[in-house]
C-alpha positions in Angstrom: -37.9 61.2 -30.1 -35.9 59.7 -33.0 -32.7 60.3 -31.0 -34.3 58.7 -27.9 -35.4 55.6 -29.8 -31.9 55.2 -31.2 -30.5 55.4 -27.7 -32.9 52.8 -26.4 -32.1 50.4 -29.3 -28.4 51.0 -28.7 -28.9 50.3 -24.9 -30.7 47.0 -25.7 -27.9 46.0 -28.1 -25.3 46.7 -25.5 -27.2 44.7 -22.9 -27.6 41.7 -25.2 -23.8 41.9 -25.9 -23.0 42.0 -22.2 -25.2 38.9 -21.6 -23.6 37.1 -24.5 -20.1 37.9 -23.1 -21.0 36.7 -19.7 -22.3 33.4 -21.1 -19.1 32.9 -23.0 -17.0 33.5 -19.8 -19.1 31.1 -17.9 -18.8 28.2 -20.3 -15.2 27.2 -19.3 -16.3 27.3 -15.6 -19.3 25.1 -16.2 -17.2 22.6 -18.0 -14.7 22.2 -15.2 -14.7 19.1 -13.0 -16.8 19.9 -9.9 -18.7 22.8 -11.5 -22.2 22.6 -12.9 -23.4 19.1 -14.0 -19.8 17.8 -14.1 -19.8 17.7 -10.3 -22.4 14.9 -10.4 -19.9 12.6 -12.1 -18.1 12.1 -8.7 -19.6 8.9 -7.5 -18.9 6.6 -4.6 -18.5 3.6 -6.9 -15.8 5.3 -8.9 -12.2 4.1 -8.7 -11.2 7.5 -7.3 -13.6 7.3 -4.4 -12.9 3.7 -3.7 -9.2 4.4 -3.6 -9.6 7.4 -1.3 -11.7 5.4 1.1 -9.0 2.8 1.3 -6.4 5.4 1.9 -8.5 6.8 4.8 -9.0 3.2 6.2 -5.2 2.5 6.1 -4.5 5.8 7.9 -7.3 5.6 10.4 -7.1 2.0 11.3 -3.4 1.2 11.0 -1.1 4.2 10.7 -2.5 6.4 13.5 -3.0 3.6 16.0 0.5 2.3 15.4 2.0 5.8 16.0 -0.1 6.2 19.2 1.1 2.8 20.4 4.7 3.7 19.7 4.5 7.1 21.5 2.0 6.2 24.2 2.7 8.2 27.4 4.8 10.8 25.5 2.0 13.0 24.3 3.2 16.0 26.4 6.8 15.7 25.4 8.4 18.3 23.1 9.3 15.6 20.5 5.8 14.3 20.1 4.5 16.9 17.6 7.7 16.8 15.5 7.7 13.0 15.5 4.0 12.9 14.6 4.6 15.2 11.6 7.6 13.2 10.3 5.9 9.9 10.8 2.6 10.9 9.1 4.4 12.5 6.2 6.4 9.3 5.6 3.4 7.0 5.9 1.2 9.1 3.7 3.9 9.3 0.9 4.2 5.5 1.2 0.4 4.8 1.4 0.1 3.5 -2.1 2.3 0.5 -1.2 -0.1 -0.6 1.5 -1.8 -3.8 0.5 -5.2 -2.1 0.5 -4.4 -0.5 -2.8 -1.2 -2.0 -4.0 -2.5 -5.2 -5.5 -5.1 -3.6 -7.8 -3.4 -1.8 -10.6 -6.2 0.6 -11.3 -6.5 1.6 -7.6 -2.8 1.9 -7.2 -2.5 4.3 -10.2 -5.4 6.3 -8.8 -3.7 6.4 -5.4 -0.5 7.7 -6.9 -2.4 10.4 -8.7 -4.2 11.4 -5.5 -1.0 11.7 -3.5 0.8 13.5 -6.3 -1.9 16.1 -6.6 -3.0 16.6 -2.9 -0.3 15.2 -0.6 0.3 18.5 1.3 -3.4 19.3 1.9 -4.1 15.7 2.8 -1.2 15.8 5.3 -2.8 18.9 6.9 -6.1 17.0 7.4 -4.3 13.9 8.6 -2.3 15.8 11.2 -5.5 17.5 12.5 -7.2 14.1 12.8 -4.2 12.5 14.5 -4.0 15.3 17.1 -7.7 16.0 17.7 -9.6 12.9 16.5 -12.2 14.7 14.3 -14.2 11.5 13.9 -14.2 8.9 11.1 -16.9 10.6 9.0 -15.4 14.1 9.2 -11.9 12.7 8.4 -13.3 10.8 5.4 -15.2 13.9 4.1 -12.1 16.1 4.7 -9.8 13.8 2.9 -11.9 12.5 0.0 -14.7 15.1 -0.6 -13.0 18.4 0.3 -9.3 17.9 -0.5 -9.0 15.0 -3.0 -12.4 15.7 -4.5 -12.8 12.0 -5.4 -16.0 11.3 -3.4 -19.3 13.2 -3.3 -20.0 15.5 -0.4 -22.5 13.1 1.1 -19.9 10.4 1.6 -20.1 9.2 5.2 -18.5 5.7 5.6 -15.7 3.5 4.3 -17.9 0.4 4.9 -18.2 -0.4 1.2 -14.5 -1.0 1.0 -14.2 -2.9 4.3 -13.0 -6.5 4.3 -15.8 -9.1 3.8 -17.3 -10.7 6.8 -15.3 -13.5 8.4 -15.7 -16.8 6.6 -13.7 -19.9 6.0 -10.8 -19.1 3.7 -9.6 -21.3 0.9 -6.4 -22.9 2.0 -4.0 -25.7 1.1 -3.0 -28.3 3.7 -0.5 -26.9 6.2 2.9 -28.4 5.3 4.6 -30.4 8.0 8.1 -29.3 9.1 9.5 -32.4 7.3 8.0 -31.1 4.1 9.4 -27.5 4.6 12.7 -26.5 3.1 14.7 -23.3 3.6 12.1 -21.5 1.5 8.9 -21.9 3.5 5.6 -22.8 1.8 3.0 -20.6 3.4 -0.8 -21.3 3.2 -3.8 -19.4 4.4 -4.2 -21.4 7.5 -0.5 -20.9 8.5 -0.2 -17.3 7.4 -0.6 -15.6 10.8 1.8 -17.9 12.5 4.4 -17.8 9.7 4.3 -14.2 8.7 2.8 -12.1 11.5 5.4 -13.1 14.2 6.8 -9.7 15.2 10.1 -11.3 16.1 10.9 -12.0 12.5 11.4 -10.1 9.2 9.5 -12.2 6.7 9.9 -11.8 2.9 7.2 -13.4 0.8 6.5 -14.1 -2.9 2.8 -14.0 -3.6 2.2 -15.6 -7.0 -0.8 -16.6 -9.1 0.8 -17.8 -12.2 2.9 -20.9 -13.1 4.9 -19.5 -16.0 8.7 -19.6 -16.4 9.3 -16.1 -15.0 7.5 -17.1 -11.7 9.5 -20.3 -11.5 12.8 -18.4 -11.9 11.8 -16.0 -9.1 10.9 -19.0 -6.9 14.3 -20.5 -7.6 16.0 -17.1 -6.7 14.0 -17.2 -3.5 15.2 -20.7 -2.8 18.8 -19.9 -3.4 18.6 -16.8 -1.1 16.7 -18.7 1.6 19.4 -21.4 1.7 22.0 -18.7 2.5 19.7 -17.1 5.1 19.1 -20.3 7.0 21.7 -19.1 9.5 19.6 -16.0 10.3 17.0 -17.0 12.9 15.1 -13.6 12.6 14.7 -13.8 8.8 12.3 -16.0 7.0 11.5 -16.3 3.2 8.3 -17.9 2.0 6.1 -18.3 -1.0 2.3 -18.3 -1.2 0.2 -19.7 -4.1 -2.7 -17.3 -4.4 -4.6 -19.7 -6.7 -5.0 -22.1 -3.8 -5.0 -19.8 -0.8 -7.0 -16.8 0.3 -5.0 -14.7 2.8 -6.8 -13.6 6.0 -7.9 -9.9 6.2 -6.7 -7.3 6.0 -3.7 -8.8 4.2 -5.6 -10.7 1.6 -8.9 -8.9 1.3 -7.6 -6.6 -1.4 -5.3 -9.1 -3.1 -6.8 -9.7 -6.6 -4.3 -12.3 -7.7 -1.6 -9.9 -8.7 1.9 -11.3 -8.1 4.2 -9.4 -5.7 7.2 -9.6 -3.4 6.9 -8.0 0.1 8.8 -7.7 3.3 6.7 -8.0 6.5 8.8 -6.2 9.0 9.3 -7.4 12.5 9.0 -4.9 15.4 11.0 -4.4 18.5 9.0 -4.3 21.8 8.5 -0.8 23.3 9.8 0.1 26.8 6.9 -1.8 28.3 7.5 -5.0 26.3 4.5 -4.4 24.0 4.5 -5.1 20.3 1.9 -4.3 17.6 -0.4 -7.0 16.5 -0.1 -6.3 12.8 2.6 -5.7 10.2 2.8 -3.1 7.5 4.5 -4.5 4.4 7.2 -3.0 2.2 6.7 -4.0 -1.4 9.2 -4.7 -4.1 8.8 -1.7 -6.5 10.8 -2.9 -9.5 9.0 -4.7 -12.3 10.6 -8.1 -11.8 8.5 -9.6 -14.6 10.4 -7.4 -17.0 13.9 -7.3 -15.5 14.0 -10.6 -13.7 15.2 -11.3 -10.1 18.4 -13.0 -8.9 19.2 -14.4 -5.5 21.5 -11.5 -5.0 18.6 -9.1 -5.6 16.5 -11.0 -2.9 19.4 -10.7 -0.4 19.7 -7.0 -1.1 16.0 -6.5 -0.7 15.9 -8.3 2.6 18.9 -6.4 3.9 17.5 -3.0 2.9 13.9 -3.6 4.0 14.3 -5.7 7.2 13.6 -3.8 10.4 15.2 -5.8 13.1 18.9 -5.0 13.7 19.7 -8.6 14.3 18.3 -9.4 10.8 20.3 -6.8 9.0 23.5 -7.7 10.8 23.0 -11.4 10.0 22.2 -10.8 6.4 25.3 -8.7 6.1 27.5 -11.4 7.7 26.3 -14.3 5.6 26.6 -12.2 2.4 30.1 -11.1 3.3 31.0 -14.7 3.9 30.3 -15.7 0.3 33.2 -16.3 -2.0 33.7 -14.3 -5.1 32.6 -17.2 -7.2 29.5 -17.7 -5.0 28.6 -14.0 -5.4 28.9 -14.2 -9.2 26.6 -17.2 -9.2 24.0 -15.4 -7.0 24.0 -12.5 -9.5 23.2 -14.8 -12.4 19.8 -15.5 -13.8 18.3 -18.4 -11.8 17.5 -21.7 -13.4 14.5 -23.5 -12.1 15.5 -26.9 -10.6 12.6 -29.3 -10.2 12.2 -30.6 -6.7 9.6 -33.2 -5.8 9.0 -31.8 -2.3 9.0 -28.1 -3.3 7.2 -28.1 -6.7 5.7 -24.8 -7.7 
């Protein structure tokens, strides 16, 4: 009996030790994001979920429709799937430059983190949705709850991140043509006419400050615009965000952060159709730190313009500059006061 009692006590001790070891092994798992209580920290109001919703909106409402418009009638061709894969991969890798997330620094950083961590898996879901149309809710859940894990499993709509209802936008008076110089002054009321014309490549400076750096960049834009006057398919303009609210979707997510963007023109397809919207390409360098010259603006326009006529014209007028003129264009601009084009 003594031997049996010892064995029972030993068995209980081993059982307690086993339970203790299991608990120790479980602690790291319970502490991980998405496990145990930590999973409840994923909320729809978080920057991560808001950003992922905007990524889904950009893909579902802009990227996929634009691809289908470009390749309409070619769905059965051999090149369709390959073109779809290349197009979606390029657009997904560039999604953080879309105006839905670009203008808000916290969302842009979150977007970059999401793409860096989950780009391959997100591309798989995007390709499936583009081919099969899984539905907006399933696409959102697949991208943001299952793959990126930035939204709760119950997420079912991007409506919380949708542009506000149509309302009267704050705008300055539309400048007359007599008031316009080579550098166009664009206001909310004239935005669609000035920028969304698919027959032009339009580079814009959106600014919300009146400091010396902004004035120097405006001067660089003026100097570049004066040279590009001979290019009918190229336009340069500035927008004062303090006095103008851009129409959605272009301004709905603009939180007053300065930026330079190229709004690419688009050639008509074989049936003469053109998209009704433009996807911008943003200036990625921190121009507030390094500054911008007129030469930099010309180079940006040449590299980011879509229309062949625009690129050829920019190349011609740049080559026509003398050595002295090129050196002047590469110098730091000096703001020159102008009564008609004051900042």
